[in-house]
C-alpha positions as CSV (number, residue, x, y, z in Angstrom):
1,M,26.1,-56.9,24.1
2,E,29.6,-57.7,23.3
3,G,30.6,-57.8,19.6
4,I,28.5,-54.8,18.7
5,R,30.7,-52.3,16.9
6,K,30.2,-48.6,17.9
7,P,30.1,-46.1,15.1
8,R,33.1,-43.8,14.5
9,V,32.4,-40.3,15.9
10,G,33.9,-37.1,14.5
11,V,34.2,-34.3,17.0
12,L,34.4,-30.8,15.4
13,Y,36.4,-28.4,17.4
14,G,38.7,-25.3,17.1
15,G,37.5,-22.9,14.5
16,I,38.6,-19.4,13.9
17,S,36.6,-17.4,16.5
18,A,37.8,-15.8,19.7
19,E,36.4,-19.0,21.4
20,R,39.0,-21.2,19.7
21,E,41.0,-22.1,22.8
22,I,37.9,-23.0,24.7
23,S,36.6,-25.1,21.8
24,L,39.9,-27.0,21.6
25,K,39.8,-27.9,25.3
26,S,36.1,-28.9,25.3
27,G,36.3,-30.8,22.1
28,A,39.3,-32.7,23.3
29,A,37.4,-33.5,26.5
30,V,34.4,-34.8,24.5
31,G,36.8,-36.9,22.4
32,R,38.4,-38.4,25.5
33,A,35.0,-39.2,27.1
34,L,33.7,-40.9,24.0
35,A,37.0,-42.9,23.6
36,E,36.7,-44.0,27.3
37,I,33.3,-45.6,26.6
38,G,34.6,-47.3,23.5
39,Y,33.8,-45.1,20.6
40,P,36.5,-44.7,17.9
41,V,36.9,-40.9,17.7
42,E,38.3,-38.5,15.1
43,L,39.1,-35.0,16.3
44,I,38.5,-32.5,13.4
45,D,39.9,-29.0,13.8
46,V,37.7,-26.7,11.7
47,R,40.2,-23.9,11.6
48,D,40.6,-24.1,7.8
49,N,36.9,-24.6,6.9
50,A,37.0,-28.3,7.2
51,L,33.2,-28.3,7.2
52,G,33.3,-27.9,3.5
53,T,35.0,-31.3,3.2
54,L,32.8,-33.3,5.5
55,T,30.0,-35.5,4.2
56,L,27.2,-37.2,6.0
57,V,27.5,-41.0,5.3
58,N,24.9,-43.6,6.2
59,G,23.3,-41.3,8.8
60,Q,26.5,-40.9,10.8
61,A,26.9,-37.5,12.5
62,A,29.6,-35.3,13.8
63,M,29.3,-33.3,17.0
64,G,30.9,-29.9,17.8
65,G,33.0,-29.6,20.9
66,A,31.6,-26.2,21.9
67,P,28.5,-24.3,21.2
């Protein structure tokens, strides 16, 4: 299925909790894995409440790097 464009994926990671370092590592790993299979990836560090600036557009979703 060549020629089919994959959607851009935003990976939310980081944050301000005690789990920040783990989230940074796991989010980066998720981003690398997605990029390796051809997805354009945008890593989004939510340290500064970036969630307030995100918008769902045309049903496209973002995925967090850590629970």
